[in-house]
C-alpha angles and dihedrals in degrees: 000000000000119000117231119240093245092049091049090049092053094047093044094051090051094046130106088237091062091049091053092046091050090051091050092048090050090051089052092052090051093049113086089209090076129067101224099152109143117239129197122258122165093235097051099055092218096304118176120253091258096047093045093056096040088052092049092051091047091054096048110056095176094061119102106233091208093054091043092054091045091053091044091054090051093048096047100039112117114234 
């Protein structure tokens, strides 16, 4: 049986996976090697870097969180 998006979002946000992802995102924000400055977009309502990406992962159940974080590290790493 397929899980609804809202049900997935609730279970994801309460999962251990979400806790670990949040911790990694917080580590990235504390590391000066990553550009994690929030920027305004009308759809995000001024969410922080961490909340923006946790929200995105919670709304896209088919995404691999490990691959998403790996790509995010590559995209935000200062060169």
